[in-house]
Structures are given as structure tokens and as C-alpha cells.
C-alpha positions in Angstrom: 9.1 -4.0 -2.9 5.9 -3.0 -4.7 4.6 0.5 -4.2 1.0 1.6 -3.8 -0.7 2.9 -6.9 1.0 6.1 -8.1 4.4 4.9 -6.8 6.3 6.2 -3.8 5.7 5.6 -0.1 2.3 5.5 1.7 1.4 8.5 3.8 2.1 6.5 7.0 5.6 5.6 5.7 6.4 9.2 4.6 5.4 10.3 8.1 7.6 7.6 9.7 10.6 8.7 7.5 10.0 12.4 8.4 10.1 11.5 12.1 13.5 9.8 11.5 14.8 12.9 9.7 13.7 15.2 12.5 15.4 12.9 15.0 18.5 13.2 12.9 18.2 17.0 13.0 18.2 16.9 16.7 21.4 14.8 16.7 23.0 17.2 14.2 22.3 20.1 16.6 24.1 18.1 19.3 27.1 17.6 17.1 26.8 13.8 16.6 28.9 12.2 13.9 27.3 10.9 10.7 28.3 7.2 11.4 26.8 7.3 14.9 23.5 8.8 13.6 23.3 6.3 10.8 23.8 3.4 13.2 21.4 4.7 15.8 18.6 5.4 13.3 19.4 2.3 11.2 19.8 4.2 7.9 22.6 4.6 5.5 25.4 7.1 6.1 24.7 8.6 2.6 21.1 9.4 3.7 22.4 11.0 6.9 24.9 13.1 4.8 22.1 14.2 2.5 19.9 15.2 5.5 22.7 17.0 7.2 23.3 19.1 4.1 19.6 20.0 3.9 19.6 20.8 7.6 22.6 23.1 7.3 20.9 25.0 4.5 17.4 25.1 5.8 17.2 23.9 9.4 14.6 21.4 10.6 12.1 22.8 8.1 14.3 21.4 5.3 13.8 17.9 6.7 10.0 18.0 6.4 8.3 15.6 4.0 7.4 17.1 0.6 4.4 14.8 0.3 3.6 12.3 -2.5 5.5 12.7 -5.7 2.3 12.9 -7.8 -1.4 12.2 -7.6 -2.7 8.8 -8.7 -4.0 8.6 -12.3 -6.9 6.3 -11.3 -9.5 6.8 -8.7 -9.9 4.2 -5.9 -13.0 2.8 -7.6 -11.2 2.5 -11.0 -8.2 0.8 -9.4 -10.4 -1.8 -7.6 
């Protein structure tokens, strides 16, 4: 998979992944098992374990997106 300029996910994809993490947080609160959450959300169990650890330490706020990893080095005009 090729990433947009600057690497990482697009803003839309980050938002989509954040919604999945929030949904996982709701399932954590209900006491669902990791394997069930991974299957329902179609993600790896390892991701769910990571999210659960963050949720335990910081609640739903810990599952929020941190934004893009860095700003692009080129402007849109330069990239074109």
C-alpha cells in the first residue's frame, strides 16, 4: 500500500480507525473478550490488546487519534 505524501494514513482513514477504537472501548466497558472484539471489528487481536491497555490507563480519551505523524515537506503545489 502506498501512503499519501508525508506517509501515514489520510485524515479520513484516521477518523475511520478512531471510530473503530471507540467502538472497541464500548465493548471493553461491557466486558467483551479480546477475540470476540477482534472478530466483530475485523482487526487483529494484538491491536485490540493494545487498545485495551490504553483504555485501561486513560479511558476513551486514550483511544483518540493523535493526528498525522508529521507535516508534509512539500506544499500541494510543489508535489503536483
